[in-house]
C-alpha positions in Angstrom: 99.1 86.6 95.3 99.4 90.6 94.8 97.3 92.8 97.1 94.7 93.5 93.9 94.5 89.9 93.0 92.2 88.3 95.4 88.9 86.1 94.3 86.8 88.9 94.6 88.7 91.4 92.5 89.0 88.5 90.0 85.1 87.9 90.1 84.9 91.6 90.0 87.4 92.0 86.3 85.3 89.0 84.8 83.6 90.5 81.6 79.7 90.4 81.5 77.6 90.4 78.6 74.9 93.3 78.5 73.1 95.2 76.1 73.2 99.0 75.5 71.6 101.4 73.7 73.3 104.4 72.8 72.7 107.3 70.4 74.7 107.2 67.1 76.7 109.8 67.9 77.8 108.8 71.3 78.6 105.1 69.9 80.6 106.6 66.7 82.5 108.9 69.4 83.5 105.8 71.6 84.3 103.8 68.6 86.9 106.4 67.4 88.1 107.1 71.0 88.5 102.9 71.3 90.4 102.9 68.1 92.7 105.8 68.9 93.9 104.1 72.2 94.1 100.5 70.2 91.4 99.0 72.3 88.3 97.4 71.8 85.2 98.9 72.1 84.0 96.9 75.0 87.1 97.4 76.7 87.0 101.3 76.4 83.4 101.6 77.6 84.3 99.4 80.4 86.9 101.7 81.4 85.0 104.7 81.0 81.8 103.3 83.0 84.7 102.4 85.8 86.2 105.8 85.6 82.7 107.5 85.8 81.5 105.5 88.7 85.1 106.3 90.9 84.0 110.0 90.2 80.7 109.7 91.2 81.6 107.8 94.2 84.1 110.1 95.1 81.9 113.2 94.7 79.6 111.5 96.9 82.0 110.5 99.7 83.3 114.2 99.3 79.6 115.5 100.1 79.3 112.8 103.0 82.8 114.3 104.5 81.4 118.0 104.2 78.3 117.2 106.1 80.1 115.1 108.9 83.5 116.9 109.2 84.3 115.1 112.7 85.0 111.9 111.5 88.1 110.5 113.2 91.8 111.3 112.2 92.7 109.3 108.9 89.0 108.4 108.2 89.3 110.3 104.3 92.7 108.5 103.6 91.1 105.1 104.6 88.2 105.8 102.7 90.1 106.8 99.3 92.2 103.8 100.0 89.2 101.5 99.7 88.2 103.6 96.6 91.3 103.2 94.5 92.7 100.2 96.5 95.7 101.8 97.1 97.8 103.9 99.4 96.9 107.6 98.8 100.1 109.1 100.5 
């Protein structure tokens, strides 16, 4: 079993049906972007949602780090490892 192939990671990747409402211009742009990458709209939306969640989580972590700069050595790198699931070095 690889590092990222745990039961929890498989469950996290399992698709879940949701209903969303998008502005028409957003939907058209998303469809075009998905088509340009040769993937389904669903897969494209999932990727974009994940990427945005990581960006926002990283920004929050950076802000917390600025508020608490006296964390132990290596704390930031360990946090990035947890967020991205890989070594950052």
